[in-house]
C-alpha positions in Angstrom: 1.8 20.5 -37.8 1.1 20.4 -34.1 1.5 17.3 -32.0 -1.0 16.5 -29.4 -1.1 14.6 -26.0 -4.1 13.0 -24.3 -4.6 13.8 -20.7 -7.6 12.1 -18.9 -8.5 10.8 -15.3 -9.5 13.6 -13.1 -11.0 9.1 -13.0 -5.8 15.9 -10.6 -8.1 7.4 -18.1 -8.0 8.5 -16.6 -7.9 11.5 -11.7 -8.1 8.2 -9.9 -5.3 13.5 -8.3 -6.1 15.3 -5.1 -9.6 14.4 -4.2 -10.3 13.4 -0.7 -13.7 12.4 1.0 -14.1 15.1 3.8 -16.9 15.6 6.3 -18.7 14.5 9.4 -20.0 11.1 8.3 -21.3 8.1 10.4 -18.9 5.0 10.4 -21.6 2.7 9.2 -22.2 4.8 6.0 -18.7 5.7 5.0 -17.3 2.2 5.2 -19.2 1.2 2.3 -18.0 3.5 -0.5 -14.8 4.9 -2.0 -14.3 8.0 -4.0 -13.3 7.6 -7.6 -11.8 10.1 -10.3 -11.3 9.3 -13.9 -9.1 11.6 -15.8 -7.6 11.4 -19.4 -4.2 12.2 -20.7 -2.1 11.5 -23.9 1.0 10.3 -25.6 2.2 12.4 -28.8 0.4 12.1 -32.0 1.0 13.9 -35.3 -2.4 15.7 -35.8 -3.8 19.2 -35.6 -6.7 18.2 -33.4 -8.3 15.0 -32.1 -11.9 15.5 -30.9 -13.4 12.8 -28.6 -17.2 12.9 -27.7 -17.4 11.5 -24.2 -20.9 10.7 -23.2 -20.6 8.5 -20.0 -18.2 6.6 -17.8 -19.3 3.1 -16.8 -17.9 0.8 -14.2 -18.2 -2.9 -13.6 -17.5 -4.5 -10.2 -16.7 -8.1 -11.7 -14.0 -9.3 -13.9 -16.7 -11.2 -16.0 -16.1 -10.6 -19.7 -19.8 -10.8 -20.5 -20.7 -7.3 -22.0 -24.1 -7.6 -21.6 -24.4 -7.3 -17.9 -23.1 -5.6 -14.8 -22.3 -2.1 -16.3 -23.6 1.0 -14.3 -22.8 4.7 -14.8 -20.4 6.3 -12.4 -22.6 9.4 -12.3 -21.7 13.1 -12.2 -20.6 12.8 -15.9 -21.2 15.9 -18.1 -21.3 14.8 -21.7 -18.8 16.9 -23.6 -16.4 16.7 -26.8 -12.8 17.1 -25.8 -10.1 18.7 -28.1 -7.3 16.7 -27.0 -5.0 19.3 -28.3 -5.9 21.3 -25.2 -4.8 18.6 -22.9 -1.0 18.9 -23.5 1.9 20.1 -21.3 0.8 18.2 -18.3 -2.8 19.3 -18.4 -5.5 16.7 -17.7 -9.4 16.6 -17.8 -11.6 15.2 -15.2 -14.2 12.9 -16.9 -15.9 11.5 -13.7 -15.7 11.9 -10.1 -18.3 10.0 -7.6 -18.7 7.7 -4.7 -18.8 4.1 -5.7 -19.2 0.8 -3.7 -16.1 -0.2 -2.1 -14.6 -3.5 -2.9 -13.6 -5.1 -6.3 -13.5 -2.9 -9.4 -13.0 -4.9 -12.6 -13.6 -2.6 -15.5 -14.2 0.9 -16.7 -15.8 1.9 -19.9 -15.8 5.3 -21.9 -18.9 5.5 -23.7 -18.4 7.7 -26.8 -21.0 9.6 -28.9 -20.7 10.4 -32.7 -19.1 13.7 -32.7 -15.5 12.4 -33.1 -13.1 14.1 -35.5 -9.5 14.2 -36.4 -7.9 17.3 -38.1 -4.8 16.6 -40.1 -3.0 19.3 -42.3 -6.0 21.6 -41.8 -8.7 19.1 -42.9 -11.4 17.7 -40.7 -12.1 13.9 -40.9 -14.8 11.8 -39.3 -13.4 9.6 -36.7 -15.1 6.3 -36.8 -15.5 4.5 -33.4 -18.3 1.9 -33.9 -17.4 -0.2 -30.8 -17.0 2.7 -28.7 -20.4 4.2 -29.7 -22.1 0.8 -29.1 -20.6 -0.6 -25.9 -17.7 1.8 -25.0 -14.1 1.6 -24.8 -13.4 -1.2 -22.2 -10.4 -1.0 -19.8 -9.2 -3.5 -17.3 -8.8 -2.1 -13.8 -8.8 -5.1 -11.5 -8.3 -3.4 -8.3 -9.8 -3.5 -4.6 -11.1 -0.2 -3.7 -10.6 0.4 0.1 -13.8 1.7 1.9 -13.4 5.6 2.6 -10.3 5.9 0.4 -10.0 8.0 -2.8 -8.5 6.9 -6.1 -7.4 8.6 -9.2 -7.5 6.7 -12.4 -5.6 7.9 -15.4 -6.3 6.9 -18.9 -3.2 7.4 -21.1 -4.2 7.5 -24.8 -1.3 6.5 -27.3 -2.8 8.7 -30.1 -0.2 7.6 -32.6 -0.9 3.9 -32.1 -4.7 4.6 -31.7 -5.7 6.4 -34.9 -5.4 4.8 -38.3 -6.3 5.5 -41.8 -8.7 3.1 -43.4 -7.4 1.2 -46.4 -8.6 2.4 -49.7 -9.4 5.8 -51.0 -12.2 6.6 -48.4 -10.0 8.8 -46.2 -11.8 7.8 -43.3 -9.9 7.5 -39.8 -10.8 4.8 -37.4 -10.1 4.8 -33.7 -8.5 1.6 -32.4 -7.6 2.8 -29.0 -4.3 2.0 -27.2 -4.9 3.1 -23.6 -2.7 2.5 -20.8 -4.4 2.6 -17.4 -2.4 3.7 -14.1 -4.0 4.2 -10.5 -3.0 6.4 -7.7 -4.6 6.2 -4.2 -4.8 9.7 -2.9 -5.9 9.3 0.7 -6.1 6.7 3.5 -8.2 6.0 6.4 -7.8 6.1 10.2 -9.9 3.5 12.2 -10.1 2.8 15.8 -12.4 1.3 18.6 -13.4 2.9 21.9 -13.1 -0.1 24.6 -14.8 -0.2 26.7 -17.8 1.1 24.7 -19.2 4.3 26.1 -22.9 3.3 26.3 -25.4 5.9 26.0 -22.9 8.8 25.1 -21.4 9.9 21.7 -17.7 10.1 21.1 -16.4 12.3 18.3 -13.1 11.5 16.6 -11.4 14.2 14.6 -8.2 15.0 13.0 -6.9 18.3 11.5 -6.1 18.2 7.7 -4.6 21.6 6.9 -7.5 24.1 7.4 -10.3 21.5 7.5 -11.3 19.3 10.5 -12.3 15.7 9.3 -14.6 14.2 12.1 -16.9 11.2 12.6 -18.8 9.8 15.4 -18.2 6.3 17.0 -20.9 3.9 16.5 -22.6 1.7 19.0 -19.8 -0.6 19.0 -17.4 2.0 19.6 -15.8 1.9 16.2 -14.9 5.3 14.3 -13.5 5.8 11.1 -12.0 9.0 9.5 -12.0 8.8 5.6 -10.2 10.7 2.9 -7.0 11.5 4.9 -4.0 12.4 2.9 -0.7 10.6 3.5 1.0 12.2 6.6 1.3 12.1 10.4 -1.6 13.3 12.4 -3.0 13.7 15.9 -6.5 12.1 16.5 -8.6 13.6 19.1 -11.5 11.9 20.8 -14.1 14.1 22.4 -16.7 12.3 24.3 -20.1 13.8 25.5 -19.2 15.9 28.6 -22.1 14.3 30.5 -20.3 10.9 30.3 -17.8 12.0 32.6 -14.8 11.0 30.3 -12.1 13.3 29.4 -10.8 14.3 25.9 -8.2 11.8 24.5 -5.3 13.0 22.4 -3.4 10.4 20.3 -0.4 11.9 18.4 1.9 10.4 15.8 -0.8 8.6 13.7 0.8 7.8 10.4 -1.5 7.5 7.3 -0.5 6.1 4.0 -2.3 6.7 0.7 -4.6 3.7 -0.1 -4.2 2.0 3.3 -6.1 1.8 6.5 -4.4 2.7 9.7 -6.0 1.0 12.6 -5.1 2.4 15.9 -7.0 -0.4 17.8 -8.6 -0.3 21.0 -8.5 3.0 22.9 -9.6 3.6 26.4 -11.1 6.7 27.8 -10.0 8.1 31.2 -12.6 9.7 33.7 -12.4 13.5 34.1 -10.2 14.3 37.4 
């Protein structure tokens, strides 16, 4: 008999893995969202197959336990039945990946369909999950998401403890999920302020991340923010409009930590000699 493992989060729940928010975004837009990935993984269970029908992933911004309100779909979820036996040996599956409002994330739910089965000794049994089909498998997250950062959430299914045989002669299997949630922030943010403000002219802030340039313009208050920057040490380049008469500014040695914002503070621009 084969033993299985469940891998889910990339929510790489639960890939809150590698994802970063890269691009040329305005500071106003990028400060309001965080990227969230949900992946699924497992602990061993003595079954041939465990097939889970995932229909949607829902999130709730508050810690309120009232199940009747506050839930919204994370979006970008493809309904699919996963044979968790395929997710062994360090493999994980990405359930959801999208931008969500930054701030407090209270709970996550996996909404399951009706095509859930377990195969044991070559026999396929229906896997009953009444609460999951009606309202979803609810998981407590209780984490504040930093604007512009990326997070991977890993749902670690304990198969052995989650699936039980119903009492009596029915032979039905019930799913009473035991799931451990872990979180990894997979990028950080660089923020700064042009002071004094270069009124009437744009300033482009940029950093080189591998083969990609991540950039954003400073807003009318002089504030710039570079999102989705993996942990490491970077050089920030500030390029003002050439008509402003200001020179390009190079700021080396900017250290970024995953899940944190590095604020380099006020930066003045020198005039072109």
